[in-house]
N, C-alpha and C positions, 0 to 999 in steps of 0.2 A: 432515674434518667440522669446521665452525666452531661455536662456542657463543655464545649470546646470552642475556642475562638481562634480563627486563623485568617491570614491575609487572603489566601487563595485556596479554594477547595477544588481539587481535580477528581472528577468521577471517571474511573477507568484507568488501570495501570497497564494497558496494552502498549504497543510500541509508540504510538503517538502521545498518549496521556503521560506515560513515564518520561518521555523526552521533554515534553512541555514542563512537567514538574521539576525536572533537573535544571532546565534552563532558567526558570523563574527563581528557583532557590539560589542559583549562581548570581542572580541579580539582587539577592538580599531579602527575598520574600519568605515568610513562613508559609509552608505549603502542607496541606493535609490531602492525602490520596486515599480514595475509597476504592477497594478492589476485592470482590468476594473470593476470587480464586487466583491469588498470585502464583507466578511461575517459580516456586521455591527450588526446584531441582530439574535437571535435564540430563538425559543420557545421550551425549553427543558421540558416544562410541557405538551406540546401538542403531536401530532402524531409523531411517529418515522420517521426519514428520511430513505429512502431506501438505501442510501450509508452509510454502516457501515463497520468499519475496526476493525480487531482483532489485537490490538497493543501489541506486546510482551514485556516482562519485561525489556529487555535490552534497548528498545526504550522508555519505560516509564521512565527509569533512565535518559535518555537524556532530556526528557521533563522536568523532575525535575531540572536538571542542568540549563536548559534554563529559569527556573522560571515560568513555565506554569502549572506544575502538581498540585501545591497546590490549584490553583483555579479550574482547570479542574476536579479534583476528587470530588468537591462539586456539580458538574453538573451531567448530566445523563450518568454515566458510569457503566458497568456491568462486574465484575471480572469473570474469568473462571479458573478452577483448574484442568480440565481434558480434554484430547484429545482422540478421539476414531475413529477407522476406521474399515471397514469390507467389505468383499465381500457379497453381499446380500444373505441371507439365511444361513450364517455362523456366528460364534461367533465374538463378538467385540474384537478388540485389543485395550485395554484402557491404556493410559499413564497418569500419575498423580494419586493423591490419594484423594478420596472424604472424607475419615475419618480424615486424617490429611492434610487438604488442604494447598498447597503452590500455591499462585496465579501465573499462567503461563502467564497471560496477561489480557487485558481489552477490552471489546466491546465498541467502542466509535463511535458515529455518526460523519461522516466527517464534517458536518457543525458545530457541537459543538466544535470540535477540531480547525477548522479554525477560529471560533469566539474567542476562548481563545488565539490563536496565534496572531490574529489581534490586540487584546487589548494590548498584550505584545509589539508588534511592535510599536503601537502608543505611548506607554509610554517611549520607549527608546530614549534618546536624540540624538543618532547618526543615527537614522533611519528616513527616510522620505517616507511615503506611498503616491503614486501618482495614482489616479484613472483614468487610461488610459491604452491603449495597445501600443505595438510597431508597428510602421508603416514601418520604414526602419532601418536597422542595418548594420554597417560596423565593423566587428569584428577585422579586421586587423588594422584599424586606430583608433578604440576605440571610436566610437560614435553611437548614436541611435537617431532617430526622432520618436516622439510619435504621436498618432492620435490627440492629443490635440495641436500639433504644437510646442512642446518643443524639444530642442536639448540637449541631455545629453552626456557628455564626461566621459568616465570611463577607469579605468585601466584594469578591468576584468568584464565580464558579465556572469551571471549564468542563463542558460536556465532551468527553472523549470515550463515551460508552457505546460506540458502534451504531450501526444503521438503524437499530430499533431503540435509539437513545431515550432513556427515561428522563434524563435532564432536559432534552429538547421538548419532549411531550409535556412535562410539567412546567416548562417555561412558556407554554402556549405558542410554540413555533411550529408552523405547519410545514409540509413538504410537498414538492411536485416531482413527478417522475413517471416511469413506465416500466413494464416488464418486457424484456427482450423476446420472450417466448423461447428461450434457449436455456440449456444447462451447461455447466462446465464439469468435465470429468477429469480428475487428477489421478495420475498413477506414478508410482515409483518403480523403476525397473533396474535390474542388474544386467549390464551389457557385457558381452564377451570381449569386445574391442574397446580401447581407450576412447573417451568422449572428448571431442574438441571443445575448447573454451569459447564456444559460440552458442548464442541463443537464437532460435529461428522460429518463424511462423510461415505456414503454407495454407493458402486459401483454395479450397477445393471447389469445383464447379457446382456441387450439390448443396452448397451453403455451409458445409462443415469448415471448421478452422482447426488446424493441427499445429502444435507448438512443442518445442523441446527446450528444457533448461538443463545445463550441465551441472553435475554434482561430483563430489569426491568419490574415489574408489570405484571408478568405471560405472557409476550409477547415473541415472538421469531421471528427471521428472518429465513425463510425456503427458500432454494435455490435448483433449479433444473437446471442441464445442459443437453441440448439435441440439436438436429439439429434445424436449423432455422425454418423448417416446423413444427416440434414438438412444439416448443415454441409458434409459431403463433396459432397452434391448441389449446394449453392449454389456451391461452389468448383470445380465441374467445368470451367468455362471462364469467361473474363473476361466474355463476353457474358451468360452465365447468371447470374453474380453481379450484374452491373449491373441486370439485369431484376428479380432478387429484391429488391435494394435499392430500386429505383424503386417497386415495389409497396408497400413498407413505409414509405418516408420522403419521397417526393416531395410528398405532400399537405402535409407540415409544413415542409419546407425548400426546396421548389422544385426546379429542375433542377440536376443535379450530374454530375460525371464521376469515375469510380473511378480512384484513383491507385495504391493498394497495399492488400494484405490479408494476413491470417494467422489462425491459429486454434490453440486449445489446449483440452484436456479440463479439466473442473471437478471439484475434489475439496474436501472439508472434512477438516481434520486438526488434531489438537492433541497436543502433547507431554505425556506423562504426568507429567513434572517440568519446571518451568522452571529450577530450580536443583538441581544434584546434584554432590556433591563440590566441585570447583573450577570447574565449568561453569555458565555463565549463558546461557540461550537468549533471543533476541529476534527479533522479526519472523517471517518465514515459517518459520524453523527451529523456532519455538515454536507457530505457529498459521497455518493458512490457512483462508479462508472464501470463500463465494460472492462473486465480484467485482461483483455486481449494482449495489451503491451506491458502488463505488470506495473501500471503507473499508480494504482490506488494508494498504497502506503507511501510512495514517493510524494504524491500530492499532499498527504497528511503531514509528512515531515516538512514539506515546504510551508504548510500552514504554521507549523511550530516556528520555523525560522523567521517567517514574516512577523508573527506575533512578538517574538523576542526582539526583533529589530525595531518595531514601532514603539515598544515599551522601554527601550534602553534609555537609562537616565531619568526615568519617571518614577513616581511613587503612586502606584495604583491604590494603595491602602489609605491614602490621605484624602479625606472628603473634600478638602479645599482644592484639590487638584483634579476633581472629577470631570470638569468640563474639558480640560486638556486631555485627560485619559480617554474620554469618549470620542474626542476628535481623532486621536490616534487609532482607536479601535475601529472607527468608521473607515479610516484608510486601510486597515487590515482587511476589513470585510470587502471593500470594493476591489482591492488588488487581488485577493485570493479568489473571489468569485470569478473574476475575469479569467484568471489562469486555469482554474478548475473547469469552468464551462468550456473554455477553448480546448482543453485536452479531451473532455468528454465528447465534444462535437467532432474533434479530429478522429477519435477512435471510431465513432459511428460512421463518419464519412469514409474512412479507410476501408472499413468492413463492407460498406455499401459499394464502394468503387471496385473492390476486388471480386465481389460476388455477383455484380451485375454483368450479364453476358449478352445483352441485347442493346440495340441502338448505337449511339456514338461512344458510349462509355468504354467498351473494350479497346477501341482504337485510341482514344485519348490516354487510357491507362498504359497501353503498350508504348506510346510515344514518350510518355513521361519516364517510364522505367528504362527505355532505351537511352534517353538523354542522360539519365543519372548514371547508367552503366559507363557512359563515355566521359562524363564530367566529374572527375574525382573531387574537386572542391565542393560540389553539391553534396556528395556522399559524406564528406568530412563535416559539413555543416549539420546534416541530419543526425549523424552519430553524436556530435557535440550537443545537439538539442536533446536527443533521447537520453543521454547520460547525465544531463543536467550541467554539463560544463558551460553551456551557453544557453540563455533563455531570452525570449522576446521581451 
């Protein structure tokens, strides 16, 4: 068994973990990153990956500050300048301007972003990437054992290892949440006509949600949310899925051919503690929300930005500064929980408001949408909030 000492151990080199590791190394910390399956290569000339994120402009700025964006933007990324939403059968509420486009964000494949981040990790002299997983972890005493037999001693550990986080579990941090009773079906399609640089969502009266993400090369990611049984029925055959997609999307994007598809169940989950002992949770390890508006990874990136901001100018590895460090981490936990829970509740409320078809809700919804259609400053504020240009 070999021993390693590090200032900060980051478990998980996904988009959030890799970004946090880079930012902390830029602040002068020695960082060790555990990742069993790093994204060593990517074929961005080939088929699109099903996992695609709409990265908002505030988080693009963070990637630029981390030294990743200059390389990433030369790979396969697709800007979008409009957001639109509607109740099916009614007019679109569109935010952003197609005539004078200001980029609200970029569609980026998760594996492309992970690839660019991994290359940046490998270049940094204060970062060591170890291709292994955590076997055991003692957050209170500050050590971890890896599957490869290495013992790592750390001042702090960052749990960035996803919704089923082993770091969270072994740090004794519980979760609260619920299953939505829905699944998300992702598809990549090849369109006959050009695809506008606009992402949109349409709420059907039967509880389904349909969404479109624009991609390069006249391709698009089409998304349908429905019950688990519905999704299984849609995926029963290639022909059946193509037919279901045609019925829901052809009127908006014209003819298209199905290239690939996949699905996953939807859950909402939040960790009971973001910080406990020497553990700090970020991204899906701390919170998962309904992916309806594509805010999951953006919230994770905002966790990273807030953590880096509260730690600026501090020395987390200095035992004498631990009281000050814990006070800063307490501020991180409070601020990020408030923003994450607000977004999670907003997604649930929007879905409820659009899918409710009885009582006073439809009248109120129509009044709000009509007012926003007439009040351009309101749409500008909403687009700025959604793209991260402005936050409460």
